[in-house]
ZAFI-997221 format. One record per residue: residue number from 1; residue in one letter; chain; x, y, z of N, C-alpha, C in turn. Coordinates in pm, 1 decimal. Each point is the difference from the previous one (the first is absolute). Example, Ala and Ser with C-alpha at 12.3 -4.5 7.8 and 13.67 -1.06 7.14 Angstrom:
REM residues 2
resi=1 resn=A chain=A n.xx=1319.0 n.yy=-569.0 n.zz=780.0 ca.xx=-89.0 ca.yy=119.0 ca.zz=0.0 c.xx=90.0 c.yy=120.0 c.zz=0.0 .
resi=2 resn=S chain=A n.xx=-35.0 n.yy=105.0 n.zz=-72.0 ca.xx=82.0 ca.yy=119.0 ca.zz=6.0 c.xx=-77.0 c.yy=109.0 c.zz=73.0 .
***
This chain:
REM residues 132
resi=1 resn=M chain=A n.xx=-493.4 n.yy=-1910.1 n.zz=-156.2 ca.xx=-85.3 ca.yy=118.1 ca.zz=-2.0 c.xx=39.2 c.yy=87.8 c.zz=-118.7 .
resi=2 resn=S chain=A n.xx=-100.9 n.yy=64.2 n.zz=-55.6 ca.xx=27.7 ca.yy=91.7 ca.zz=-110.8 c.xx=60.8 c.yy=128.6 c.zz=55.1 .
resi=3 resn=P chain=A n.xx=66.0 n.yy=79.2 n.zz=-84.8 ca.xx=58.3 ca.yy=126.3 ca.zz=46.3 c.xx=-104.0 c.yy=92.3 c.zz=64.5 .
resi=4 resn=L chain=A n.xx=-123.0 n.yy=-0.7 n.zz=-52.5 ca.xx=-103.8 ca.yy=84.8 ca.zz=57.5 c.xx=-27.2 c.yy=-38.9 c.zz=145.3 .
resi=5 resn=Y chain=A n.xx=-9.8 n.yy=-129.9 n.zz=26.6 ca.xx=-25.1 ca.yy=-45.4 ca.zz=136.7 c.xx=119.0 c.yy=26.3 c.zz=91.1 .
resi=6 resn=E chain=A n.xx=121.2 n.yy=-4.9 n.zz=-54.5 ca.xx=117.7 ca.yy=34.8 ca.zz=80.0 c.xx=-3.3 c.yy=146.4 c.zz=40.8 .
resi=7 resn=I chain=A n.xx=-41.6 n.yy=87.0 n.zz=-92.7 ca.xx=-13.1 ca.yy=142.5 ca.zz=32.1 c.xx=-106.8 c.yy=20.4 c.zz=106.0 .
resi=8 resn=L chain=A n.xx=-114.1 n.yy=-63.8 n.zz=-17.9 ca.xx=-108.2 ca.yy=12.6 ca.zz=97.7 c.xx=44.0 c.yy=-50.9 c.zz=136.5 .
resi=9 resn=D chain=A n.xx=73.2 n.yy=-110.5 n.zz=1.9 ca.xx=46.9 ca.yy=-57.1 ca.zz=126.1 c.xx=98.2 c.yy=93.6 c.zz=68.5 .
resi=10 resn=S chain=A n.xx=89.5 n.yy=61.2 n.zz=-77.2 ca.xx=99.0 ca.yy=89.8 ca.zz=59.5 c.xx=-62.3 c.yy=127.9 c.zz=52.8 .
resi=11 resn=T chain=A n.xx=-115.4 n.yy=39.8 n.zz=-52.8 ca.xx=-67.5 ca.yy=121.5 ca.zz=46.7 c.xx=-110.5 c.yy=-30.3 c.zz=100.2 .
resi=12 resn=K chain=A n.xx=-17.8 n.yy=-128.1 n.zz=32.0 ca.xx=-100.9 ca.yy=-45.4 ca.zz=96.8 c.xx=-142.1 c.yy=33.5 c.zz=-45.1 .
resi=13 resn=I chain=A n.xx=-22.8 n.yy=-0.9 n.zz=-131.2 ca.xx=-133.7 ca.yy=21.8 ca.zz=-54.7 c.xx=-62.3 c.yy=-135.6 c.zz=-26.9 .
resi=14 resn=C chain=A n.xx=-119.7 n.yy=-20.7 n.zz=49.8 ca.xx=-69.7 ca.yy=-126.6 ca.zz=-20.0 c.xx=-65.0 c.yy=0.4 c.zz=-138.8 .
resi=15 resn=A chain=A n.xx=31.9 n.yy=-99.6 n.zz=-80.4 ca.xx=-52.2 ca.yy=-6.7 ca.zz=-136.9 c.xx=-152.3 c.yy=-7.7 c.zz=-2.6 .
resi=16 resn=N chain=A n.xx=-61.4 n.yy=-54.2 n.zz=104.7 ca.xx=-146.4 ca.yy=-11.1 ca.zz=5.9 c.xx=-68.0 c.yy=134.1 c.zz=22.8 .
resi=17 resn=E chain=A n.xx=77.0 n.yy=100.8 n.zz=44.0 ca.xx=-57.2 ca.yy=131.1 ca.zz=28.1 c.xx=11.8 c.yy=95.3 c.zz=-117.9 .
resi=18 resn=I chain=A n.xx=53.7 n.yy=-45.4 n.zz=-111.9 ca.xx=16.3 ca.yy=84.6 ca.zz=-117.9 c.xx=-129.3 c.yy=-0.4 c.zz=-79.7 .
resi=19 resn=E chain=A n.xx=-43.9 n.yy=119.1 n.zz=-36.6 ca.xx=-123.0 ca.yy=13.7 ca.zz=-78.5 c.xx=23.8 c.yy=-45.3 c.zz=-143.0 .
resi=20 resn=T chain=A n.xx=-90.9 n.yy=-77.7 n.zz=-51.5 ca.xx=6.0 ca.yy=-42.1 ca.zz=-139.5 c.xx=-93.4 c.yy=88.6 c.zz=-80.2 .
resi=21 resn=I chain=A n.xx=52.5 n.yy=63.1 n.zz=-102.7 ca.xx=-79.9 ca.yy=86.2 ca.zz=-85.3 c.xx=-19.4 c.yy=-72.1 c.zz=-132.4 .
resi=22 resn=G chain=A n.xx=-124.9 n.yy=-25.3 n.zz=-32.8 ca.xx=-30.8 ca.yy=-70.9 ca.zz=-123.6 c.xx=29.9 c.yy=84.9 c.zz=-122.7 .
resi=23 resn=I chain=A n.xx=24.4 n.yy=-66.9 n.zz=-109.7 ca.xx=23.9 ca.yy=71.2 ca.zz=-124.6 c.xx=-133.9 c.yy=45.5 c.zz=-57.1 .
resi=24 resn=G chain=A n.xx=-1.9 n.yy=113.3 n.zz=-59.8 ca.xx=-122.2 ca.yy=50.1 ca.zz=-62.5 c.xx=-14.3 c.yy=-57.7 c.zz=-139.8 .
resi=25 resn=M chain=A n.xx=-101.7 n.yy=-76.7 n.zz=-21.3 ca.xx=-21.3 ca.yy=-61.2 ca.zz=-131.5 c.xx=-66.2 c.yy=102.6 c.zz=-92.1 .
resi=26 resn=K chain=A n.xx=48.9 n.yy=9.0 n.zz=-120.2 ca.xx=-53.7 ca.yy=92.8 ca.zz=-98.6 c.xx=-29.4 c.yy=-76.4 c.zz=-128.5 .
resi=27 resn=S chain=A n.xx=-96.4 n.yy=49.4 n.zz=-71.9 ca.xx=-34.7 ca.yy=-57.3 ca.zz=-129.5 c.xx=115.7 c.yy=21.6 c.zz=-97.6 .
resi=28 resn=P chain=A n.xx=19.5 n.yy=-88.5 n.zz=-96.2 ca.xx=106.3 ca.yy=19.4 ca.zz=-98.6 c.xx=-17.7 c.yy=127.4 c.zz=-82.6 .
resi=29 resn=T chain=A n.xx=-121.3 n.yy=52.8 n.zz=-5.1 ca.xx=-24.8 ca.yy=121.8 ca.zz=-77.1 c.xx=15.3 c.yy=126.5 c.zz=83.6 .
resi=30 resn=W chain=A n.xx=31.2 n.yy=-15.7 n.zz=130.4 ca.xx=14.8 ca.yy=115.4 ca.zz=89.1 c.xx=117.8 c.yy=86.3 c.zz=-42.8 .
resi=31 resn=R chain=A n.xx=-19.4 n.yy=129.9 n.zz=2.2 ca.xx=105.9 ca.yy=94.8 ca.zz=-33.2 c.xx=13.6 c.yy=101.2 c.zz=113.2 .
resi=32 resn=N chain=A n.xx=123.1 n.yy=29.4 n.zz=36.5 ca.xx=28.0 ca.yy=98.9 ca.zz=103.7 c.xx=-36.5 c.yy=138.7 c.zz=-52.7 .
resi=33 resn=K chain=A n.xx=-76.7 n.yy=74.9 n.zz=76.9 ca.xx=-41.7 ca.yy=132.6 ca.zz=-43.8 c.xx=92.7 c.yy=110.0 c.zz=50.2 .
resi=34 resn=V chain=A n.xx=106.5 n.yy=-38.8 n.zz=69.3 ca.xx=95.6 ca.yy=97.6 ca.zz=50.5 c.xx=97.5 c.yy=35.9 c.zz=-111.7 .
resi=35 resn=K chain=A n.xx=15.7 n.yy=129.9 n.zz=-20.3 ca.xx=93.6 ca.yy=46.8 ca.zz=-102.3 c.xx=112.7 c.yy=74.2 c.zz=71.6 .
resi=36 resn=T chain=A n.xx=121.8 n.yy=-38.9 n.zz=-27.9 ca.xx=115.8 ca.yy=64.9 ca.zz=60.4 c.xx=65.5 c.yy=89.3 c.zz=-104.2 .
resi=37 resn=V chain=A n.xx=21.1 n.yy=125.1 n.zz=37.0 ca.xx=65.2 ca.yy=95.5 ca.zz=-89.8 c.xx=123.8 c.yy=53.8 c.zz=70.0 .
resi=38 resn=I chain=A n.xx=114.4 n.yy=-16.6 n.zz=-62.6 ca.xx=123.9 ca.yy=58.8 ca.zz=51.1 c.xx=47.1 c.yy=97.3 c.zz=-106.6 .
resi=39 resn=A chain=A n.xx=-22.5 n.yy=127.2 n.zz=26.9 ca.xx=32.7 ca.yy=104.0 ca.zz=-98.1 c.xx=151.1 c.yy=20.1 c.zz=-6.6 .
resi=40 resn=P chain=A n.xx=51.1 n.yy=31.9 n.zz=-118.3 ca.xx=144.9 ca.yy=19.1 ca.zz=-13.9 c.xx=51.7 c.yy=126.4 c.zz=69.5 .
resi=41 resn=T chain=A n.xx=-84.5 n.yy=101.5 n.zz=11.1 ca.xx=43.8 ca.yy=123.8 ca.zz=65.2 c.xx=-107.6 c.yy=48.7 c.zz=96.5 .
resi=42 resn=R chain=A n.xx=39.8 n.yy=88.0 n.zz=89.0 ca.xx=-93.2 ca.yy=58.4 ca.zz=95.9 c.xx=-108.9 c.yy=79.1 c.zz=-72.7 .
resi=43 resn=E chain=A n.xx=38.8 n.yy=73.5 n.zz=-103.2 ca.xx=-95.8 ca.yy=80.9 ca.zz=-75.4 c.xx=-105.3 c.yy=-87.1 c.zz=-67.6 .
resi=44 resn=D chain=A n.xx=44.0 n.yy=-114.3 n.zz=-54.5 ca.xx=-94.3 ca.yy=-93.0 ca.zz=-64.0 c.xx=-100.3 c.yy=-53.8 c.zz=101.5 .
resi=45 resn=M chain=A n.xx=47.4 n.yy=-27.9 n.zz=121.9 ca.xx=-90.8 ca.yy=-52.7 ca.zz=103.1 c.xx=-99.7 c.yy=106.5 c.zz=43.4 .
resi=46 resn=I chain=A n.xx=44.0 n.yy=122.4 n.zz=12.6 ca.xx=-90.4 ca.yy=109.7 ca.zz=36.9 c.xx=-106.8 c.yy=16.3 c.zz=-107.1 .
resi=47 resn=Q chain=A n.xx=40.0 n.yy=-4.4 n.zz=-126.1 ca.xx=-95.0 ca.yy=11.3 ca.zz=-109.6 c.xx=-99.1 c.yy=-117.0 c.zz=1.9 .
resi=48 resn=Y chain=A n.xx=51.7 n.yy=-120.3 n.zz=25.1 ca.xx=-86.7 ca.yy=-117.7 ca.zz=6.6 c.xx=-100.8 c.yy=12.4 c.zz=114.3 .
resi=49 resn=A chain=A n.xx=47.1 n.yy=39.9 n.zz=116.8 ca.xx=-88.5 ca.yy=12.3 ca.zz=117.0 c.xx=-105.5 c.yy=107.8 c.zz=-22.8 .
resi=50 resn=N chain=A n.xx=37.4 n.yy=110.1 n.zz=-64.0 ca.xx=-95.7 ca.yy=107.6 ca.zz=-26.1 c.xx=-106.3 c.yy=-40.3 c.zz=-101.5 .
resi=51 resn=S chain=A n.xx=35.7 n.yy=-87.0 n.zz=-93.9 ca.xx=-96.2 ca.yy=-40.7 ca.zz=-102.8 c.xx=-81.7 c.yy=-123.0 c.zz=42.7 .
resi=52 resn=D chain=A n.xx=38.8 n.yy=-63.8 n.zz=109.0 ca.xx=-70.0 ca.yy=-120.0 ca.zz=46.5 c.xx=-140.0 c.yy=37.2 c.zz=49.1 .
resi=53 resn=E chain=A n.xx=-98.7 n.yy=-79.0 n.zz=-39.7 ca.xx=-138.9 ca.yy=29.3 ca.zz=35.7 c.xx=-57.8 c.yy=-98.7 c.zz=100.6 .
resi=54 resn=S chain=A n.xx=85.4 n.yy=-58.4 n.zz=83.1 ca.xx=-46.0 ca.yy=-95.1 ca.zz=101.0 c.xx=-94.0 c.yy=68.7 c.zz=98.5 .
resi=55 resn=D chain=A n.xx=-93.7 n.yy=-78.7 n.zz=54.9 ca.xx=-95.3 ca.yy=52.7 ca.zz=96.9 c.xx=68.4 c.yy=40.4 c.zz=130.5 .
resi=56 resn=I chain=A n.xx=97.5 n.yy=-78.2 n.zz=41.1 ca.xx=73.5 ca.yy=25.5 ca.zz=123.3 c.xx=148.3 c.yy=0.8 c.zz=-33.6 .
resi=57 resn=K chain=A n.xx=72.0 n.yy=98.9 n.zz=54.5 ca.xx=144.5 ca.yy=7.4 ca.zz=-19.1 c.xx=66.1 c.yy=4.8 c.zz=137.1 .
resi=58 resn=I chain=A n.xx=105.0 n.yy=-81.7 n.zz=15.1 ca.xx=74.3 ca.yy=-2.6 ca.zz=125.9 c.xx=147.1 c.yy=24.0 c.zz=-32.3 .
resi=59 resn=Y chain=A n.xx=56.6 n.yy=102.5 n.zz=63.8 ca.xx=141.3 ca.yy=32.4 ca.zz=-16.2 c.xx=69.6 c.yy=-30.4 c.zz=132.2 .
resi=60 resn=M chain=A n.xx=110.1 n.yy=-76.8 n.zz=-5.7 ca.xx=67.2 ca.yy=-43.8 ca.zz=121.6 c.xx=148.2 c.yy=27.5 c.zz=-9.9 .
resi=61 resn=D chain=A n.xx=60.1 n.yy=37.7 n.zz=114.0 ca.xx=143.5 ca.yy=25.6 ca.zz=1.8 c.xx=53.3 c.yy=-17.9 c.zz=141.2 .
resi=62 resn=G chain=A n.xx=127.6 n.yy=-27.5 n.zz=7.8 ca.xx=68.3 ca.yy=-11.4 ca.zz=127.9 c.xx=137.0 c.yy=62.3 c.zz=-11.8 .
resi=63 resn=S chain=A n.xx=56.4 n.yy=38.8 n.zz=113.2 ca.xx=130.4 ca.yy=63.2 ca.zz=-0.6 c.xx=76.2 c.yy=-39.4 c.zz=124.9 .
resi=64 resn=S chain=A n.xx=125.1 n.yy=-39.4 n.zz=-17.2 ca.xx=80.4 ca.yy=-30.4 ca.zz=118.1 c.xx=60.5 c.yy=128.6 c.zz=55.8 .
resi=65 resn=R chain=A n.xx=13.4 n.yy=101.2 n.zz=-83.9 ca.xx=58.2 ca.yy=126.3 ca.zz=45.8 c.xx=-90.1 c.yy=64.8 c.zz=105.2 .
resi=66 resn=E chain=A n.xx=-128.4 n.yy=2.5 n.zz=-29.2 ca.xx=-95.0 ca.yy=58.0 ca.zz=94.0 c.xx=-55.8 c.yy=-105.3 c.zz=95.1 .
resi=67 resn=G chain=A n.xx=27.0 n.yy=-126.6 n.zz=-29.2 ca.xx=-44.1 ca.yy=-107.5 ca.zz=86.9 c.xx=-149.7 c.yy=-19.6 c.zz=1.4 .
resi=68 resn=G chain=A n.xx=-64.0 n.yy=19.9 n.zz=-115.0 ca.xx=-144.8 ca.yy=-13.0 ca.zz=-1.7 c.xx=-54.0 c.yy=-50.8 c.zz=-131.1 .
resi=69 resn=A chain=A n.xx=-130.9 n.yy=-19.5 n.zz=-0.2 ca.xx=-70.3 ca.yy=-48.2 ca.zz=-117.6 c.xx=-131.3 c.yy=74.8 c.zz=-11.9 .
resi=70 resn=V chain=A n.xx=-48.5 n.yy=11.2 n.zz=-123.0 ca.xx=-125.1 ca.yy=71.5 ca.zz=-23.9 c.xx=-74.7 c.yy=-66.6 c.zz=-114.7 .
resi=71 resn=A chain=A n.xx=-132.3 n.yy=9.8 n.zz=5.3 ca.xx=-85.3 ca.yy=-46.3 ca.zz=-108.9 c.xx=-112.6 c.yy=100.8 c.zz=-16.3 .
resi=72 resn=V chain=A n.xx=-35.3 n.yy=26.5 n.zz=-125.2 ca.xx=-108.6 ca.yy=92.0 ca.zz=-32.2 c.xx=-97.6 c.yy=-74.1 c.zz=-90.0 .
resi=73 resn=L chain=A n.xx=-127.8 n.yy=0.6 n.zz=36.5 ca.xx=-104.1 ca.yy=-65.5 ca.zz=-78.5 c.xx=-95.6 c.yy=105.8 c.zz=-50.7 .
resi=74 resn=T chain=A n.xx=-21.8 n.yy=1.2 n.zz=-131.3 ca.xx=-98.0 ca.yy=91.4 ca.zz=-59.1 c.xx=-109.0 c.yy=-82.3 c.zz=-66.1 .
resi=75 resn=Q chain=A n.xx=-121.8 n.yy=50.0 n.zz=9.7 ca.xx=-114.8 ca.yy=-68.2 ca.zz=-59.7 c.xx=-93.4 c.yy=106.0 c.zz=-56.4 .
resi=76 resn=G chain=A n.xx=4.0 n.yy=16.1 n.zz=-132.4 ca.xx=-86.2 ca.yy=98.2 ca.zz=-64.9 c.xx=22.1 c.yy=139.2 c.zz=55.4 .
resi=77 resn=I chain=A n.xx=-110.5 n.yy=67.1 n.zz=34.3 ca.xx=9.3 ca.yy=137.1 ca.zz=51.0 c.xx=4.5 c.yy=4.4 c.zz=153.1 .
resi=78 resn=C chain=A n.xx=-1.0 n.yy=-117.1 n.zz=64.1 ca.xx=7.4 ca.yy=-5.7 ca.zz=146.8 c.xx=135.1 c.yy=54.3 c.zz=46.1 .
resi=79 resn=P chain=A n.xx=5.0 n.yy=59.5 n.zz=120.3 ca.xx=129.8 ca.yy=45.2 ca.zz=52.7 c.xx=96.1 c.yy=-117.8 c.zz=14.3 .
resi=80 resn=A chain=A n.xx=125.7 n.yy=28.1 n.zz=-20.9 ca.xx=101.2 ca.yy=-105.6 ca.zz=8.5 c.xx=11.9 c.yy=-48.9 c.zz=143.8 .
resi=81 resn=R chain=A n.xx=21.9 n.yy=-129.4 n.zz=13.9 ca.xx=29.5 ca.yy=-58.2 ca.zz=130.9 c.xx=151.1 c.yy=-16.6 c.zz=8.8 .
resi=82 resn=I chain=A n.xx=55.4 n.yy=34.1 n.zz=115.5 ca.xx=144.8 ca.yy=-6.6 ca.zz=18.1 c.xx=30.6 c.yy=-80.9 c.zz=125.5 .
resi=83 resn=A chain=A n.xx=96.1 n.yy=-90.2 n.zz=-10.3 ca.xx=45.9 ca.yy=-77.2 ca.zz=115.0 c.xx=151.3 c.yy=12.6 c.zz=8.8 .
resi=84 resn=C chain=A n.xx=50.1 n.yy=27.3 n.zz=119.5 ca.xx=143.9 ca.yy=15.1 ca.zz=22.7 c.xx=42.5 c.yy=-86.6 c.zz=117.2 .
resi=85 resn=H chain=A n.xx=124.7 n.yy=-41.4 n.zz=-3.7 ca.xx=55.0 ca.yy=-75.3 ca.zz=112.5 c.xx=147.0 c.yy=34.3 c.zz=14.3 .
resi=86 resn=H chain=A n.xx=42.3 n.yy=34.1 n.zz=120.7 ca.xx=140.2 ca.yy=30.4 ca.zz=26.2 c.xx=65.8 c.yy=-123.9 c.zz=57.7 .
resi=87 resn=L chain=A n.xx=102.2 n.yy=-50.9 n.zz=-68.2 ca.xx=66.0 ca.yy=-122.1 ca.zz=44.2 c.xx=105.8 c.yy=26.3 c.zz=106.2 .
resi=88 resn=G chain=A n.xx=71.7 n.yy=108.3 n.zz=-13.9 ca.xx=108.7 ca.yy=27.7 ca.zz=93.3 c.xx=128.3 c.yy=30.4 c.zz=-75.2 .
resi=89 resn=K chain=A n.xx=110.5 n.yy=-9.8 n.zz=70.5 ca.xx=130.7 ca.yy=36.5 ca.zz=-54.2 c.xx=41.9 c.yy=-91.0 c.zz=-114.6 .
resi=90 resn=S chain=A n.xx=72.1 n.yy=58.1 n.zz=-96.3 ca.xx=46.9 ca.yy=-77.3 ca.zz=-114.9 c.xx=107.1 c.yy=-101.3 c.zz=39.8 .
resi=91 resn=T chain=A n.xx=55.7 n.yy=12.8 n.zz=118.7 ca.xx=97.6 ca.yy=-98.3 ca.zz=46.7 c.xx=-69.6 c.yy=-130.0 c.zz=42.1 .
resi=92 resn=K chain=A n.xx=-130.1 n.yy=5.8 n.zz=21.8 ca.xx=-75.6 ca.yy=-117.5 ca.zz=43.8 c.xx=-92.2 c.yy=-55.9 c.zz=-109.0 .
resi=93 resn=H chain=A n.xx=-26.8 n.yy=77.7 n.zz=-106.7 ca.xx=-94.9 ca.yy=-40.2 ca.zz=-103.0 c.xx=58.8 c.yy=24.1 c.zz=-138.1 .
resi=94 resn=T chain=A n.xx=-41.4 n.yy=-81.2 n.zz=-97.1 ca.xx=50.8 ca.yy=11.9 ca.zz=-136.5 c.xx=-103.4 c.yy=66.6 c.zz=-89.6 .
resi=95 resn=V chain=A n.xx=45.4 n.yy=45.0 n.zz=-116.5 ca.xx=-91.0 ca.yy=60.8 ca.zz=-96.4 c.xx=-100.5 c.yy=-104.0 c.zz=-50.2 .
resi=96 resn=Y chain=A n.xx=42.5 n.yy=-125.2 n.zz=-12.8 ca.xx=-91.0 ca.yy=-104.8 ca.zz=-46.8 c.xx=-111.0 c.yy=-23.9 c.zz=102.0 .
resi=97 resn=E chain=A n.xx=34.8 n.yy=5.4 n.zz=126.1 ca.xx=-100.6 ca.yy=-15.4 ca.zz=105.2 c.xx=-101.6 c.yy=113.3 c.zz=-7.1 .
resi=98 resn=S chain=A n.xx=47.3 n.yy=122.2 n.zz=-15.7 ca.xx=-93.0 ca.yy=113.4 ca.zz=-5.9 c.xx=-84.3 c.yy=-3.9 c.zz=-127.1 .
resi=99 resn=E chain=A n.xx=57.2 n.yy=-45.8 n.zz=-112.3 ca.xx=-78.5 ca.yy=-15.0 ca.zz=-122.9 c.xx=-113.0 c.yy=-100.9 c.zz=20.5 .
resi=100 resn=C chain=A n.xx=32.5 n.yy=-111.5 n.zz=65.3 ca.xx=-101.6 ca.yy=-103.0 ca.zz=24.9 c.xx=-106.3 c.yy=48.7 c.zz=98.1 .
resi=101 resn=I chain=A n.xx=37.7 n.yy=79.4 n.zz=97.9 ca.xx=-97.6 ca.yy=58.0 ca.zz=92.1 c.xx=-93.5 c.yy=92.4 c.zz=-78.0 .
resi=102 resn=G chain=A n.xx=54.1 n.yy=76.3 n.zz=-94.8 ca.xx=-83.8 ca.yy=85.1 ca.zz=-85.5 c.xx=-100.6 c.yy=-82.0 c.zz=-78.4 .
resi=103 resn=Q chain=A n.xx=42.1 n.yy=-115.9 n.zz=-49.7 ca.xx=-91.8 ca.yy=-88.3 ca.zz=-73.0 c.xx=-109.3 c.yy=-52.7 c.zz=92.6 .
resi=104 resn=I chain=A n.xx=37.4 n.yy=-37.6 n.zz=119.8 ca.xx=-98.7 ca.yy=-49.3 ca.zz=96.2 c.xx=-101.0 c.yy=109.9 c.zz=32.7 .
resi=105 resn=L chain=A n.xx=47.5 n.yy=122.9 n.zz=19.3 ca.xx=-90.5 ca.yy=111.9 ca.zz=28.9 c.xx=-100.6 c.yy=19.8 c.zz=-113.0 .
resi=106 resn=G chain=A n.xx=50.2 n.yy=-2.6 n.zz=-123.8 ca.xx=-87.6 ca.yy=21.1 ca.zz=-115.0 c.xx=-103.7 c.yy=-109.4 c.zz=-14.9 .
resi=107 resn=L chain=A n.xx=42.4 n.yy=-124.6 n.zz=12.9 ca.xx=-93.6 ca.yy=-111.3 ca.zz=-14.7 c.xx=-98.0 c.yy=-7.1 c.zz=116.6 .
resi=108 resn=K chain=A n.xx=44.3 n.yy=41.9 n.zz=118.0 ca.xx=-90.4 ca.yy=2.7 ca.zz=115.5 c.xx=-108.9 c.yy=106.1 c.zz=-21.2 .
resi=109 resn=M chain=A n.xx=37.3 n.yy=114.9 n.zz=-57.6 ca.xx=-101.3 ca.yy=102.2 ca.zz=-30.0 c.xx=-100.6 c.yy=-52.6 c.zz=-100.9 .
resi=110 resn=L chain=A n.xx=47.8 n.yy=-72.4 n.zz=-100.6 ca.xx=-88.6 ca.yy=-59.2 ca.zz=-100.1 c.xx=-95.8 c.yy=-97.8 c.zz=67.0 .
resi=111 resn=Q chain=A n.xx=52.1 n.yy=-80.7 n.zz=90.1 ca.xx=-83.1 ca.yy=-96.5 ca.zz=72.2 c.xx=-104.5 c.yy=70.7 c.zz=85.3 .
resi=112 resn=K chain=A n.xx=37.8 n.yy=111.2 n.zz=63.6 ca.xx=-91.9 ca.yy=71.4 ca.zz=89.3 c.xx=-108.2 c.yy=77.2 c.zz=-73.7 .
resi=113 resn=L chain=A n.xx=11.4 n.yy=10.9 n.zz=-132.4 ca.xx=-108.6 ca.yy=63.4 ca.zz=-75.2 c.xx=-129.3 c.yy=-78.3 c.zz=19.8 .
resi=114 resn=G chain=A n.xx=13.7 n.yy=-129.9 n.zz=21.4 ca.xx=-114.8 ca.yy=-85.0 ca.zz=28.0 c.xx=-97.2 c.yy=-12.3 c.zz=-115.6 .
resi=115 resn=Q chain=A n.xx=48.7 n.yy=11.6 n.zz=-120.5 ca.xx=-88.7 ca.yy=-12.9 ca.zz=-114.5 c.xx=43.3 c.yy=-116.8 c.zz=-87.3 .
resi=116 resn=D chain=A n.xx=-96.0 n.yy=-50.4 n.zz=-75.7 ca.xx=27.8 ca.yy=-110.2 ca.zz=-91.6 c.xx=84.5 c.yy=54.0 c.zz=-114.8 .
resi=117 resn=L chain=A n.xx=115.6 n.yy=-57.9 n.zz=-21.3 ca.xx=92.4 ca.yy=49.2 ca.zz=-103.0 c.xx=-14.4 c.yy=-73.2 c.zz=-132.4 .
resi=118 resn=N chain=A n.xx=-97.5 n.yy=-90.8 n.zz=-11.2 ca.xx=-22.7 ca.yy=-67.9 ca.zz=-126.8 c.xx=-41.0 c.yy=102.5 c.zz=-105.5 .
resi=119 resn=G chain=A n.xx=70.6 n.yy=0.2 n.zz=-110.3 ca.xx=-31.4 ca.yy=92.2 ca.zz=-108.8 c.xx=58.0 c.yy=138.5 c.zz=18.4 .
resi=120 resn=I chain=A n.xx=72.0 n.yy=24.1 n.zz=108.4 ca.xx=60.6 ca.yy=131.2 ca.zz=25.6 c.xx=148.4 c.yy=-8.1 c.zz=-33.2 .
resi=121 resn=E chain=A n.xx=47.7 n.yy=96.4 n.zz=-76.4 ca.xx=142.1 ca.yy=4.9 ca.zz=-34.4 c.xx=75.2 c.yy=74.6 c.zz=108.9 .
resi=122 resn=V chain=A n.xx=110.0 n.yy=-59.1 n.zz=44.2 ca.xx=83.6 ca.yy=59.8 ca.zz=103.9 c.xx=142.3 c.yy=9.9 c.zz=-53.0 .
resi=123 resn=M chain=A n.xx=57.6 n.yy=119.8 n.zz=6.8 ca.xx=139.4 ca.yy=18.8 ca.zz=-35.9 c.xx=79.4 c.yy=11.9 c.zz=129.6 .
resi=124 resn=V chain=A n.xx=106.1 n.yy=-78.9 n.zz=10.0 ca.xx=88.6 ca.yy=3.1 ca.zz=115.5 c.xx=136.5 c.yy=41.7 c.zz=-50.9 .
resi=125 resn=A chain=A n.xx=52.2 n.yy=112.1 n.zz=50.1 ca.xx=125.9 ca.yy=53.4 ca.zz=-50.4 c.xx=103.3 c.yy=8.1 c.zz=111.7 .
resi=126 resn=M chain=A n.xx=122.4 n.yy=-44.2 n.zz=-33.8 ca.xx=111.7 ca.yy=8.7 ca.zz=92.7 c.xx=127.0 c.yy=21.4 c.zz=-79.8 .
resi=127 resn=D chain=A n.xx=105.6 n.yy=38.6 n.zz=67.2 ca.xx=122.3 ca.yy=32.8 ca.zz=-72.5 c.xx=116.4 c.yy=-93.7 c.zz=34.5 .
resi=128 resn=N chain=A n.xx=-28.7 n.yy=-119.2 n.zz=47.1 ca.xx=106.3 ca.yy=-90.0 ca.zz=38.9 c.xx=-27.5 c.yy=-138.5 c.zz=-55.3 .
resi=129 resn=Q chain=A n.xx=73.5 n.yy=-37.9 n.zz=-104.4 ca.xx=-21.9 ca.yy=-130.0 ca.zz=-63.2 c.xx=38.3 c.yy=-114.6 c.zz=93.5 .
resi=130 resn=A chain=A n.xx=99.8 n.yy=19.6 n.zz=82.6 ca.xx=42.3 ca.yy=-105.8 ca.zz=91.8 c.xx=-110.6 c.yy=-32.5 c.zz=100.3 .
resi=131 resn=A chain=A n.xx=-68.3 n.yy=101.9 n.zz=49.0 ca.xx=-108.9 ca.yy=-21.6 ca.zz=94.5 c.xx=-120.6 c.yy=-60.6 c.zz=-69.4 .
resi=132 resn=L chain=A n.xx=-16.4 n.yy=28.3 n.zz=-128.2 ca.xx=-111.5 ca.yy=-55.2 ca.zz=-76.8 c.xx=16.0 c.yy=-149.7 c.zz=-13.3 .
***
């Protein structure tokens, strides 16, 4: 047996019950439209975010000190949408967990807009490279 099957056997997971996810085929000319910017300083990032002209902007953050996560979505002149989640005590949760919860909140708000995002620029901002 291969090491993978030994692991599955030791955890009592049936290999036939594992979902197979196909690879996404792309044309050789396909280019990723996602741009990642890691600013050298906080001031540079603030300046970049203020000058960004994306249609939708999502700011996400998490904190283990407060035990929570937050995401703010802005779209043009519409009022900002805010989502918060309290995880609990910092003895039970990590900062990375709260950062990832903030990302989930932000992306869930984007999904709930219920609009076609083709041709729409979206800026997603966070302050944790490890969670990214």
